[in-house]
KOLVEXLUM-444709 format. One line per field, with one value per residue (C-alpha): residue number from 1; residue in three letters; x, y, z. Coordinates in steps of 0.25 Angstrom, whole numbers, always signed. Each point is the difference from the previous one (the first is absolute). Layout:
N
k NUM / ...
r ala / ...
c1 X / ...
c2 Y / ...
c3 Z / ...
END
This chain:
655
k 1 / 2 / 3 / 4 / 5 / 6 / 7 / 8 / 9 / 10 / 11 / 12 / 13 / 14 / 15 / 16 / 17 / 18 / 19 / 20 / 21 / 22 / 23 / 24 / 25 / 26 / 27 / 28 / 29 / 30 / 31 / 32 / 33 / 34 / 35 / 36 / 37 / 38 / 39 / 40 / 41 / 42 / 43 / 44 / 45 / 46 / 47 / 48 / 49 / 50 / 51 / 52 / 53 / 54 / 55 / 56 / 57 / 58 / 59 / 60 / 61 / 62 / 63 / 64 / 65 / 66 / 67 / 68 / 69 / 70 / 71 / 72 / 73 / 74 / 75 / 76 / 77 / 78 / 79 / 80 / 81 / 82 / 83 / 84 / 85 / 86 / 87 / 88 / 89 / 90 / 91 / 92 / 93 / 94 / 95 / 96 / 97 / 98 / 99 / 100 / 101 / 102 / 103 / 104 / 105 / 106 / 107 / 108 / 109 / 110 / 111 / 112 / 113 / 114 / 115 / 116 / 117 / 118 / 119 / 120 / 121 / 122 / 123 / 124 / 125 / 126 / 127 / 128 / 129 / 130 / 131 / 132 / 133 / 134 / 135 / 136 / 137 / 138 / 139 / 140 / 141 / 142 / 143 / 144 / 145 / 146 / 147 / 148 / 149 / 150 / 151 / 152 / 153 / 154 / 155 / 156 / 157 / 158 / 159 / 160 / 161 / 162 / 163 / 164 / 165 / 166 / 167 / 168 / 169 / 170 / 171 / 172 / 173 / 174 / 175 / 176 / 177 / 178 / 179 / 180 / 181 / 182 / 183 / 184 / 185 / 186 / 187 / 188 / 189 / 190 / 191 / 192 / 193 / 194 / 195 / 196 / 197 / 198 / 199 / 200 / 201 / 202 / 203 / 204 / 205 / 206 / 207 / 208 / 209 / 210 / 211 / 212 / 213 / 214 / 215 / 216 / 217 / 218 / 219 / 220 / 221 / 222 / 223 / 224 / 225 / 226 / 227 / 228 / 229 / 230 / 231 / 232 / 233 / 234 / 235 / 236 / 237 / 238 / 239 / 240 / 241 / 242 / 243 / 244 / 245 / 246 / 247 / 248 / 249 / 250 / 251 / 252 / 253 / 254 / 255 / 256 / 257 / 258 / 259 / 260 / 261 / 262 / 263 / 264 / 265 / 266 / 267 / 268 / 269 / 270 / 271 / 272 / 273 / 274 / 275 / 276 / 277 / 278 / 279 / 280 / 281 / 282 / 283 / 284 / 285 / 286 / 287 / 288 / 289 / 290 / 291 / 292 / 293 / 294 / 295 / 296 / 297 / 298 / 299 / 300 / 301 / 302 / 303 / 304 / 305 / 306 / 307 / 308 / 309 / 310 / 311 / 312 / 313 / 314 / 315 / 316 / 317 / 318 / 319 / 320 / 321 / 322 / 323 / 324 / 325 / 326 / 327 / 328 / 329 / 330 / 331 / 332 / 333 / 334 / 335 / 336 / 337 / 338 / 339 / 340 / 341 / 342 / 343 / 344 / 345 / 346 / 347 / 348 / 349 / 350 / 351 / 352 / 353 / 354 / 355 / 356 / 357 / 358 / 359 / 360 / 361 / 362 / 363 / 364 / 365 / 366 / 367 / 368 / 369 / 370 / 371 / 372 / 373 / 374 / 375 / 376 / 377 / 378 / 379 / 380 / 381 / 382 / 383 / 384 / 385 / 386 / 387 / 388 / 389 / 390 / 391 / 392 / 393 / 394 / 395 / 396 / 397 / 398 / 399 / 400 / 401 / 402 / 403 / 404 / 405 / 406 / 407 / 408 / 409 / 410 / 411 / 412 / 413 / 414 / 415 / 416 / 417 / 418 / 419 / 420 / 421 / 422 / 423 / 424 / 425 / 426 / 427 / 428 / 429 / 430 / 431 / 432 / 433 / 434 / 435 / 436 / 437 / 438 / 439 / 440 / 441 / 442 / 443 / 444 / 445 / 446 / 447 / 448 / 449 / 450 / 451 / 452 / 453 / 454 / 455 / 456 / 457 / 458 / 459 / 460 / 461 / 462 / 463 / 464 / 465 / 466 / 467 / 468 / 469 / 470 / 471 / 472 / 473 / 474 / 475 / 476 / 477 / 478 / 479 / 480 / 481 / 482 / 483 / 484 / 485 / 486 / 487 / 488 / 489 / 490 / 491 / 492 / 493 / 494 / 495 / 496 / 497 / 498 / 499 / 500 / 501 / 502 / 503 / 504 / 505 / 506 / 507 / 508 / 509 / 510 / 511 / 512 / 513 / 514 / 515 / 516 / 517 / 518 / 519 / 520 / 521 / 522 / 523 / 524 / 525 / 526 / 527 / 528 / 529 / 530 / 531 / 532 / 533 / 534 / 535 / 536 / 537 / 538 / 539 / 540 / 541 / 542 / 543 / 544 / 545 / 546 / 547 / 548 / 549 / 550 / 551 / 552 / 553 / 554 / 555 / 556 / 557 / 558 / 559 / 560 / 561 / 562 / 563 / 564 / 565 / 566 / 567 / 568 / 569 / 570 / 571 / 572 / 573 / 574 / 575 / 576 / 577 / 578 / 579 / 580 / 581 / 582 / 583 / 584 / 585 / 586 / 587 / 588 / 589 / 590 / 591 / 592 / 593 / 594 / 595 / 596 / 597 / 598 / 599 / 600 / 601 / 602 / 603 / 604 / 605 / 606 / 607 / 608 / 609 / 610 / 611 / 612 / 613 / 614 / 615 / 616 / 617 / 618 / 619 / 620 / 621 / 622 / 623 / 624 / 625 / 626 / 627 / 628 / 629 / 630 / 631 / 632 / 633 / 634 / 635 / 636 / 637 / 638 / 639 / 640 / 641 / 642 / 643 / 644 / 645 / 646 / 647 / 648 / 649 / 650 / 651 / 652 / 653 / 654 / 655
r unk / unk / unk / unk / unk / unk / unk / unk / unk / unk / unk / unk / unk / unk / unk / unk / unk / unk / unk / unk / unk / unk / unk / unk / unk / unk / unk / unk / unk / unk / unk / unk / unk / unk / unk / unk / unk / unk / unk / unk / unk / unk / unk / unk / unk / unk / unk / unk / unk / unk / unk / unk / unk / unk / unk / unk / unk / unk / unk / unk / unk / unk / unk / unk / unk / unk / unk / unk / unk / unk / unk / unk / unk / unk / unk / unk / unk / unk / unk / unk / unk / unk / unk / unk / unk / unk / unk / unk / unk / unk / unk / unk / unk / unk / unk / unk / unk / unk / unk / unk / unk / unk / unk / unk / unk / unk / unk / unk / unk / unk / unk / unk / unk / unk / unk / unk / unk / unk / unk / unk / unk / unk / unk / unk / unk / unk / unk / unk / unk / unk / unk / unk / unk / unk / unk / unk / unk / unk / unk / unk / unk / unk / unk / unk / unk / unk / unk / unk / unk / unk / unk / unk / unk / unk / unk / unk / unk / unk / unk / unk / unk / unk / unk / unk / unk / unk / unk / unk / unk / unk / unk / unk / unk / unk / unk / unk / unk / unk / unk / unk / unk / unk / unk / unk / unk / unk / unk / unk / unk / unk / unk / unk / unk / unk / unk / unk / unk / unk / unk / unk / unk / unk / unk / unk / unk / unk / unk / unk / unk / unk / unk / unk / unk / unk / unk / unk / unk / unk / unk / unk / unk / unk / unk / unk / unk / unk / unk / unk / unk / unk / unk / unk / unk / unk / unk / unk / unk / unk / unk / unk / unk / unk / unk / unk / unk / unk / unk / unk / unk / unk / unk / unk / unk / unk / unk / unk / unk / unk / unk / unk / unk / unk / unk / unk / unk / unk / unk / unk / unk / unk / unk / unk / unk / unk / unk / unk / unk / unk / unk / unk / unk / unk / unk / unk / unk / unk / unk / unk / unk / unk / unk / unk / unk / unk / unk / unk / unk / unk / unk / unk / unk / unk / unk / unk / unk / unk / unk / unk / unk / unk / unk / unk / unk / unk / unk / unk / unk / unk / unk / unk / unk / unk / unk / unk / unk / unk / unk / unk / unk / unk / unk / unk / unk / unk / unk / unk / unk / unk / unk / unk / unk / unk / unk / unk / unk / unk / unk / unk / unk / unk / unk / unk / unk / unk / unk / unk / unk / unk / unk / unk / unk / unk / unk / unk / unk / unk / unk / unk / unk / unk / unk / unk / unk / unk / unk / unk / unk / unk / unk / unk / unk / unk / unk / unk / unk / unk / unk / unk / unk / unk / unk / unk / unk / unk / unk / unk / unk / unk / unk / unk / unk / unk / unk / unk / unk / unk / unk / unk / unk / unk / unk / unk / unk / unk / unk / unk / unk / unk / unk / unk / unk / unk / unk / unk / unk / unk / unk / unk / unk / unk / unk / unk / unk / unk / unk / unk / unk / unk / unk / unk / unk / unk / unk / unk / unk / unk / unk / unk / unk / unk / unk / unk / unk / unk / unk / unk / unk / unk / unk / unk / unk / unk / unk / unk / unk / unk / unk / unk / unk / unk / unk / unk / unk / unk / unk / unk / unk / unk / unk / unk / unk / unk / unk / unk / unk / unk / unk / unk / unk / unk / unk / unk / unk / unk / unk / unk / unk / unk / unk / unk / unk / unk / unk / unk / unk / unk / unk / unk / unk / unk / unk / unk / unk / unk / unk / unk / unk / unk / unk / unk / unk / unk / unk / unk / unk / unk / unk / unk / unk / unk / unk / unk / unk / unk / unk / unk / unk / unk / unk / unk / unk / unk / unk / unk / unk / unk / unk / unk / unk / unk / unk / unk / unk / unk / unk / unk / unk / unk / unk / unk / unk / unk / unk / unk / unk / unk / unk / unk / unk / unk / unk / unk / unk / unk / unk / unk / unk / unk / unk / unk / unk / unk / unk / unk / unk / unk / unk / unk / unk / unk / unk / unk / unk / unk / unk / unk / unk / unk / unk / unk / unk / unk / unk / unk / unk / unk / unk / unk / unk / unk / unk / unk / unk / unk / unk / unk / unk / unk / unk / unk / unk / unk / unk / unk / unk / unk / unk / unk / unk / unk / unk / unk / unk / unk / unk / unk / unk / unk / unk / unk / unk / unk / unk / unk / unk / unk / unk / unk / unk / unk / unk / unk / unk / unk / unk
c1 -210 / +8 / +12 / +6 / +11 / -10 / -9 / +12 / +3 / -15 / +1 / +13 / -4 / -14 / +5 / +12 / -9 / -10 / +11 / +8 / -12 / -3 / +15 / +0 / -11 / +10 / +12 / +7 / +9 / -6 / +12 / -7 / -13 / +8 / +6 / -13 / -7 / +11 / -2 / -15 / -1 / +12 / +2 / +1 / -13 / -12 / +7 / -7 / +12 / +1 / +13 / +10 / +12 / -5 / -3 / +14 / +5 / -8 / +7 / +14 / -4 / -3 / +14 / +6 / -7 / +3 / +15 / -1 / -6 / +10 / +11 / -6 / -2 / +14 / +12 / +15 / -2 / -10 / +7 / +13 / -8 / -5 / +13 / +3 / -14 / -2 / +13 / +6 / -14 / -6 / +13 / +0 / -15 / +1 / +13 / -3 / -14 / +7 / +11 / -10 / -11 / +10 / +7 / -13 / -5 / +14 / -1 / -14 / +6 / -1 / +12 / +8 / -6 / -14 / +3 / +6 / -12 / -10 / +8 / -2 / -15 / -1 / +9 / -10 / -11 / -12 / +3 / -15 / -6 / +9 / +2 / -16 / -3 / +11 / -5 / -14 / +5 / +8 / +13 / +8 / +8 / +2 / +13 / -5 / -7 / +13 / +7 / -10 / +0 / +15 / +1 / -12 / +8 / +12 / -9 / -7 / +15 / +5 / -11 / +5 / +14 / -7 / -8 / +12 / +8 / -11 / +2 / +15 / -2 / -9 / +12 / -8 / +13 / +12 / +11 / -4 / +12 / -4 / -14 / +3 / +10 / -11 / -10 / +9 / +3 / -15 / -3 / +11 / -5 / -14 / +5 / +8 / -13 / -7 / +10 / +0 / -15 / -1 / +10 / -2 / -12 / -12 / +1 / +0 / -11 / -8 / +2 / -5 / -12 / -3 / +1 / -12 / -9 / -7 / -3 / -3 / +13 / +7 / -7 / +3 / +15 / +1 / -6 / +8 / +13 / -4 / -3 / +11 / +11 / -7 / +0 / +14 / +5 / -9 / +6 / +14 / -4 / -2 / -14 / -12 / +0 / +14 / -2 / -12 / +8 / +11 / -11 / -5 / +14 / +2 / -12 / +3 / +13 / -9 / -9 / -12 / +0 / -11 / -9 / +3 / -2 / -14 / -3 / +3 / -5 / -15 / +4 / +10 / -11 / -9 / +10 / +6 / -13 / +0 / +14 / -5 / -13 / +9 / +8 / -13 / -4 / +13 / -3 / -6 / -10 / -1 / +15 / +0 / -11 / +7 / +13 / -5 / +9 / +13 / -3 / -4 / +14 / +7 / -8 / +5 / +14 / +0 / -6 / +11 / +12 / -2 / -5 / +12 / +9 / -6 / +2 / +14 / +2 / -7 / +8 / +12 / -4 / +0 / -15 / -7 / -8 / -14 / +4 / +7 / -13 / -9 / +9 / +1 / -15 / -2 / +9 / -2 / -9 / +4 / -2 / -6 / +14 / +2 / -11 / +6 / +13 / -7 / -4 / +14 / +4 / -10 / +4 / +15 / -4 / +4 / -14 / -9 / -15 / -3 / +10 / -5 / -14 / +6 / +7 / -13 / -8 / +10 / +2 / -15 / -3 / +11 / -6 / -13 / +6 / +8 / -11 / -4 / +14 / +4 / -13 / +3 / +15 / +1 / -7 / +8 / +13 / -4 / -4 / +13 / +8 / -6 / +8 / +13 / -3 / -2 / +13 / +8 / +8 / +2 / +13 / +6 / -5 / +6 / +12 / -1 / +4 / -12 / -10 / -8 / -6 / +4 / -9 / -13 / -10 / +6 / -6 / +0 / +0 / -4 / +5 / +10 / -6 / -4 / -9 / +9 / +12 / -7 / -6 / +14 / +6 / -11 / +2 / +15 / -3 / -9 / +10 / -10 / +7 / -4 / +3 / -2 / -4 / +3 / -1 / +10 / +14 / +6 / -7 / +3 / +15 / +0 / -8 / +8 / +13 / -6 / -3 / -15 / -6 / -5 / -1 / -3 / -12 / -14 / -10 / -10 / +8 / -4 / +14 / +5 / -10 / +4 / +15 / -3 / -7 / -14 / -5 / +7 / -2 / -9 / -4 / +2 / -2 / -3 / +4 / +1 / -7 / -4 / -15 / +0 / +13 / -5 / -12 / +9 / +9 / -11 / -6 / +14 / +3 / -13 / +2 / +13 / -4 / -14 / +4 / +10 / -6 / +0 / +0 / -2 / +2 / -8 / -3 / -15 / -11 / -8 / +11 / -3 / -11 / +8 / +13 / -8 / -7 / +14 / +5 / +5 / -2 / +1 / -1 / +5 / -4 / +9 / -11 / -9 / +11 / +4 / -14 / -1 / +13 / -5 / -14 / +7 / +8 / -11 / -10 / +12 / +1 / -15 / +2 / -8 / +2 / +12 / -9 / -11 / +10 / +7 / -14 / -3 / +13 / -2 / -14 / +5 / +11 / -9 / -10 / +11 / -1 / -15 / -4 / +9 / -6 / -15 / -9 / -1 / +4 / +8 / -8 / -2 / +9 / +4 / +14 / +0 / -9 / +7 / -4 / +12 / +11 / +14 / +14 / +11 / +14 / +3 / +14 / +3 / +7 / -3 / +11 / -11 / -15 / -12 / +5 / +15 / +9 / -12 / -6 / -12 / -7 / +4 / -6 / -12 / +1 / -13 / -9 / +6 / +3 / -9 / +11 / +7 / +15 / +4 / +15 / +11 / +13 / +12 / +14 / -2 / -7 / -14 / -8 / -12 / -4 / -5 / -2 / -6 / +14 / +6 / +5 / -2 / +13 / +4 / +3 / -9 / -9 / -13 / -10 / -14 / -14 / -13 / -8 / +6 / -5 / +7 / +12 / +1 / -1 / +11 / +9 / -2 / +4 / +13 / +5
c2 -271 / -2 / +9 / -6 / +11 / +11 / -6 / +0 / +14 / +4 / -7 / +6 / +14 / -1 / -6 / +10 / +12 / -4 / -3 / +12 / +9 / -6 / +2 / +15 / +3 / -4 / +7 / -13 / -1 / -7 / -10 / -7 / -1 / -7 / -10 / -3 / -1 / -11 / -7 / -1 / -4 / -8 / -15 / -1 / +9 / -1 / -4 / +9 / +1 / -11 / +4 / +4 / -2 / +11 / +9 / -2 / +3 / +13 / +3 / -2 / +11 / +9 / -3 / +3 / +14 / +2 / -2 / +9 / +11 / -1 / +1 / +12 / +7 / -2 / +7 / +0 / +15 / -4 / -12 / +9 / +10 / -11 / -9 / +0 / -5 / -9 / -7 / +1 / -1 / -10 / -9 / +0 / -4 / -11 / -5 / -1 / -6 / -11 / -3 / -1 / -7 / -10 / -3 / -3 / -10 / -6 / -3 / -6 / -10 / +6 / -1 / +13 / +3 / -2 / +9 / +11 / -1 / +1 / +13 / +5 / -1 / +6 / +12 / +6 / +9 / +5 / +12 / +1 / -1 / +9 / +11 / +1 / +1 / +10 / +8 / +0 / +4 / +12 / -6 / -3 / +12 / -2 / -5 / -14 / +0 / +4 / -11 / -10 / +4 / -1 / -14 / -4 / +5 / -9 / -12 / +2 / +1 / -12 / -10 / -1 / -5 / -9 / -6 / -3 / -6 / -9 / -11 / +0 / -2 / -12 / -6 / -2 / +1 / -9 / +12 / +11 / +9 / -2 / +3 / +13 / +4 / -2 / +8 / +11 / +0 / +0 / +11 / +8 / -2 / +4 / +12 / +4 / -1 / +8 / +11 / +1 / +0 / +10 / +9 / -1 / -9 / +3 / +15 / +1 / -10 / +6 / +14 / -5 / -7 / +13 / +8 / -7 / +5 / -14 / -4 / -14 / -1 / +5 / -10 / -12 / +4 / +1 / -14 / -6 / +5 / -5 / -14 / -1 / +3 / -10 / -11 / +2 / -1 / -12 / -6 / +2 / -8 / +13 / +3 / +7 / +10 / +4 / +3 / +8 / +8 / +3 / +4 / +10 / +5 / +2 / +9 / +7 / +6 / +6 / +13 / -9 / -8 / +8 / -1 / -15 / -2 / +7 / -9 / -13 / +3 / -4 / -13 / -3 / +3 / -10 / -11 / +2 / -3 / -13 / -3 / +3 / -8 / -12 / +1 / -1 / -12 / -7 / +1 / -14 / +4 / -15 / +0 / +14 / -5 / -13 / +7 / +13 / +0 / -3 / +11 / +10 / -3 / +2 / +13 / +5 / -4 / +7 / +13 / +0 / -5 / +7 / +13 / -1 / -1 / +12 / +8 / -4 / +5 / +13 / +2 / -2 / +12 / +9 / +2 / +3 / -10 / +4 / -2 / -13 / -6 / +6 / -6 / -14 / +0 / +4 / -11 / -12 / -8 / -9 / +6 / -4 / -2 / -12 / -7 / +1 / -5 / -11 / -6 / -1 / -6 / -11 / -2 / -1 / -10 / +10 / +2 / -12 / +1 / -1 / +11 / +8 / +0 / +4 / +12 / +4 / -1 / +9 / +10 / +2 / +2 / +10 / +7 / +1 / +5 / +11 / +11 / -2 / +1 / +12 / +7 / -1 / +1 / +14 / -3 / -13 / +8 / +11 / -10 / -8 / +13 / +6 / -7 / +3 / +14 / +1 / -6 / +7 / +12 / +10 / +5 / -14 / +1 / +14 / +7 / +13 / +8 / -4 / +4 / +12 / +2 / +14 / +3 / +8 / +6 / -8 / -8 / -15 / -7 / -15 / -6 / +6 / -3 / +11 / +7 / -1 / +5 / +12 / +4 / -1 / +9 / +10 / +0 / +2 / +12 / +6 / -3 / -9 / -11 / -14 / -14 / -12 / -15 / -9 / -16 / -1 / -2 / +3 / +14 / +3 / -3 / +9 / +12 / +0 / +1 / +12 / +6 / -2 / -2 / -14 / -12 / -15 / -5 / -4 / +10 / -11 / -2 / +11 / +0 / +5 / +12 / +3 / +0 / +11 / +8 / -1 / +6 / +13 / +0 / +10 / -8 / -14 / -4 / -15 / -3 / -15 / -10 / -10 / +3 / -9 / +5 / +15 / -3 / -6 / +12 / +10 / -7 / -1 / +15 / +5 / -9 / +7 / +14 / +5 / +13 / -2 / +3 / -13 / +1 / -14 / -3 / -11 / -6 / -1 / +8 / -11 / +0 / +14 / -3 / -11 / +8 / +13 / -9 / -5 / +14 / +6 / +15 / +0 / -12 / +3 / -11 / +0 / -4 / +12 / +10 / -4 / +2 / +14 / +4 / -4 / +7 / +12 / +2 / -4 / +11 / +10 / -2 / +2 / +14 / -4 / +11 / -3 / +3 / -9 / -11 / +1 / -1 / -13 / -6 / +3 / -5 / -13 / -2 / +4 / -10 / -11 / -2 / -5 / +8 / -9 / -13 / +4 / +4 / +15 / +11 / +12 / +13 / +7 / +11 / +5 / -2 / +13 / +10 / -3 / -15 / -3 / +10 / -5 / +4 / -5 / +2 / +2 / +0 / +9 / -8 / +8 / +10 / +8 / +1 / +9 / +0 / -2 / +13 / +8 / +7 / -5 / +13 / -2 / -14 / +4 / -14 / +1 / +4 / -8 / -13 / +1 / -3 / +9 / +0 / -2 / -1 / -2 / -9 / +5 / -6 / -4 / +13 / +1 / +13 / +0 / +15 / -2 / +14 / +2 / +4 / -14 / -7 / -15 / -6 / -14 / -10 / +8 / -8 / +7 / -3 / +3 / -2 / -3 / -11 / -12 / +4 / +14 / -6 / -9 / +11 / +8 / -12 / -2 / +15 / -1 / -14
c3 -77 / +13 / +4 / +13 / +1 / -2 / +11 / +9 / -3 / +3 / +13 / +4 / -3 / +6 / +13 / +1 / -3 / +12 / +10 / -3 / +1 / +13 / +5 / -5 / +10 / +11 / -8 / -2 / -12 / -13 / +0 / +13 / -8 / -12 / +10 / +7 / -14 / -4 / +14 / -2 / -15 / +0 / -1 / +15 / +2 / -8 / -13 / -9 / -10 / -10 / -6 / +11 / -9 / -10 / +11 / +5 / -15 / +1 / +14 / -7 / -9 / +12 / +6 / -14 / +0 / +15 / -3 / -12 / +7 / +11 / -10 / -6 / +13 / +4 / -6 / +2 / +6 / +10 / +4 / +2 / +9 / +9 / -1 / +15 / +4 / -12 / -1 / +14 / +8 / -10 / -1 / +16 / +1 / -11 / +4 / +15 / -3 / -9 / +10 / +13 / -7 / -7 / +13 / +7 / -11 / -1 / +15 / -2 / -9 / -14 / -10 / -2 / -14 / +5 / +12 / -8 / -10 / +11 / +5 / -14 / +1 / +14 / -3 / -10 / +4 / -8 / -8 / -5 / +13 / +8 / -10 / -2 / +15 / +2 / -12 / +5 / +14 / -6 / +6 / -12 / +2 / +15 / +5 / +2 / -14 / -7 / +8 / -4 / -14 / -1 / +6 / -9 / -13 / +4 / +2 / -13 / -6 / +7 / -3 / -14 / +4 / +10 / -11 / -8 / +11 / +5 / -11 / +2 / +15 / -3 / -7 / -13 / -8 / +2 / +0 / +10 / -5 / -15 / +4 / +7 / -11 / -10 / +8 / +1 / -15 / -3 / +10 / -7 / -14 / +5 / +7 / -12 / -8 / +10 / -1 / -15 / -1 / +11 / -6 / -15 / -5 / +9 / +1 / -16 / -1 / +10 / -6 / -13 / +6 / +9 / -12 / -7 / +12 / +0 / +14 / -5 / -7 / +13 / +9 / -10 / -1 / +15 / +3 / -12 / +6 / +14 / -5 / -10 / +10 / +10 / -11 / -4 / +15 / +2 / -13 / +5 / +13 / +9 / +6 / -7 / +12 / -2 / -15 / +3 / +11 / -11 / -10 / +10 / +3 / -15 / -1 / +13 / -6 / -12 / +0 / -1 / +13 / +7 / -12 / -1 / +15 / -1 / -12 / +7 / +14 / -3 / -6 / +12 / +10 / -7 / -2 / +14 / +6 / -7 / +7 / +14 / -3 / -5 / +13 / +9 / -9 / +4 / +15 / +5 / +11 / +5 / +2 / +7 / +9 / +4 / +2 / +6 / +12 / -7 / -11 / +11 / +7 / -13 / -3 / +14 / -3 / -13 / +6 / +11 / -8 / -13 / +8 / +8 / -12 / -7 / +13 / +0 / -14 / +2 / +13 / -8 / -8 / +13 / +0 / +13 / +8 / -5 / -15 / +3 / +7 / -11 / -11 / +6 / +2 / -15 / -6 / +9 / -10 / -11 / -14 / -13 / -7 / +10 / -7 / -13 / +6 / +7 / -13 / -5 / +13 / -2 / -14 / +5 / +12 / +11 / +5 / +3 / -2 / +15 / +3 / -11 / +6 / +13 / -7 / -8 / +13 / +8 / -12 / -2 / +14 / +2 / -12 / +7 / +13 / -7 / -2 / +14 / +6 / -8 / +4 / +15 / -2 / +5 / +13 / +2 / -2 / +9 / +11 / -1 / +0 / +12 / +10 / -8 / -1 / +15 / +3 / -11 / +5 / -11 / +6 / -3 / -14 / -3 / +4 / +8 / -12 / -7 / +11 / -3 / +13 / +1 / -12 / +3 / -9 / -11 / -12 / +0 / -14 / +0 / -14 / -9 / -14 / -10 / +9 / +12 / -8 / -5 / +14 / +5 / -10 / +3 / +15 / -3 / -9 / +11 / +11 / +7 / +9 / -4 / +2 / -9 / +3 / -11 / -2 / -12 / +6 / -13 / -1 / +14 / -2 / -13 / +6 / +13 / -8 / -6 / +14 / +0 / +14 / -3 / +9 / -3 / +7 / +0 / +4 / +3 / +13 / +10 / +6 / -14 / +0 / +15 / -5 / -10 / +11 / -6 / +13 / -3 / -15 / -7 / -12 / -4 / -15 / -3 / -14 / -2 / -9 / +10 / +4 / +12 / +6 / -3 / +9 / +11 / -1 / +1 / +12 / +7 / -3 / +6 / +12 / +3 / -3 / +0 / -6 / -11 / -14 / -9 / -15 / -7 / -15 / -5 / -14 / +1 / +5 / +7 / +11 / +4 / +10 / +8 / +0 / +5 / +11 / +5 / +2 / -13 / -2 / -15 / -10 / -14 / -10 / -13 / -9 / +2 / +2 / -14 / -4 / +6 / -6 / -14 / +1 / +6 / -12 / -10 / +7 / +0 / -15 / -1 / +7 / +13 / +10 / +9 / +13 / -5 / -3 / +13 / +7 / -8 / +4 / +14 / +0 / -6 / +11 / +11 / -3 / +0 / -16 / +2 / -13 / -8 / +6 / -2 / -12 / +6 / -10 / +3 / +2 / -14 / -5 / -14 / -4 / -9 / -6 / -13 / -3 / -10 / +6 / -2 / +2 / -10 / -4 / -15 / -5 / -12 / -11 / -13 / -4 / -7 / -2 / +5 / +15 / +0 / +1 / +3 / +13 / +7 / -4 / -15 / +0 / +8 / +7 / +8 / -11 / -11 / +7 / +13 / +10 / +11 / +1 / +15 / -1 / -9 / +3 / -8 / +1 / +14 / +5 / +3 / -5 / +9 / -3 / -14 / -7 / -14 / -5 / +4 / -13 / -2 / -5 / -5 / +12 / +10 / +9 / +1 / +11 / -5 / +6 / -8 / -5 / -7 / -14 / +1 / +6 / -12 / -9 / +6 / +0 / -15 / -2 / +7 / -5
END
């Protein structure tokens, strides 16, 4: 018996597994492996797939699940917290991209609706590729990472209206006004359905399903909801992707969104791989080779024009030059949702097959370039900014009132996040003079109004470090989330001052050695400091002697946390001479009994119950000197020591 689809799936997964495994050795994202797999096994490669239409159907499921998960991961609160970057920055980036691209193609002879549609396509970037690379590089919380995330969120939201508007622009209906009115009406009905479902129907239904404690039923209900809403919106003339996104939003407002996301993720990863493979299969290698020159020119134009538009949008948000450059280099490519949109354009007659091949070639090539450009973006930005830094006069950027050149023996704090804020409070309490450098203009404005000695500036630039008088500072603490920028800052500080004490906060222990080599005096990794705090409290509970615990912590830190990274064990010690010794607090609830109202001597607590009474808390007062004549009364909290069995016996006696 022959199963063509099963054969295609085996070929897809087998080839992609080999290609992805090879790329992993070079630390390349798996998405590139899927694209390469599609090119190799597709109809324009070795033609190993017998049913490309069925593979495309599987890829549609991947898109539905991708939009569903995006909807679940987003919420109204999250959008509100990033509203300036998402809506202002995202609107500028998408709007300017459409206008600039549309004008270029209009002057090249395309009609206005074709030009605007091509602007739609080139305005979208790759959420999957960019976020995956930034996450792997630990830059998702860096300024350029947050900016890229905000703009990508807006793109993911705006792609749905683009899908709805495209058929209208094509003039597929006789009356444009009626079509727009009908579109608004349908959208309003779907949004109303979403609100009612999110507010009343889904939370109750998911509660009943979760109450059954059946993982299978929870999975089935989640997927059913996703495809049901997608089917309803498709039946109403809207898109499947729009319905899946709404289904995700419906669940995101419930208490079960995190569990639903973790349930769906494995399926999304599988089907989205089909989606990227199907994109690779669309690339006509012969067309690419025959038109290489034109395609490369278009790729260069996309890199410069779209990168420039992103830079303008980020600059409008008042970010520094380095963040602007890094953001533009992260978002220059054409993304996966543009492929979905291109299909609608072909169906509507706004995109010719030949133009679609140019678009596919440019898109796939920019996707291939993205990992490499992001990988070297830090070096590129530093190189481009060097001449600017040399020409920049800090006195022109800041008023004389903001200059802190008179400071000596002070503390410089780079980054005003949680760590920087807490450090500033401690410095203020200890009356240590300090100066803060921060990139977030809004935070600088707020904190300066409160009287904080904070300055807007990028510590990557040497003149900013010079302006806060790093040469005469006693300590500099670097507490930002950008690993590459942290390295540059440490190197610049050490270049300006060979003696200042540099403390660096980093997320991962693997960054310690490189930072120490650049000149940091102390590097504190968050992941292992958290581990130290946890095991310190655990070992304290096991009554490990304080001096031995301190020696253990000191040895871990002195060895740069290597003990956590190897199979070595700590030196042996005994936690306690009593193997099951515990301290517990028991509340006296009974109003009578063998213990209540009697003295400790009368009850003979130690002999009868096998516990020692350490203290008694009564009406907010702590009795620490416990003599035999102390009575145990109702509502007392009694602190006792002993093993678990005897503690349980005493608990039963007072309850």
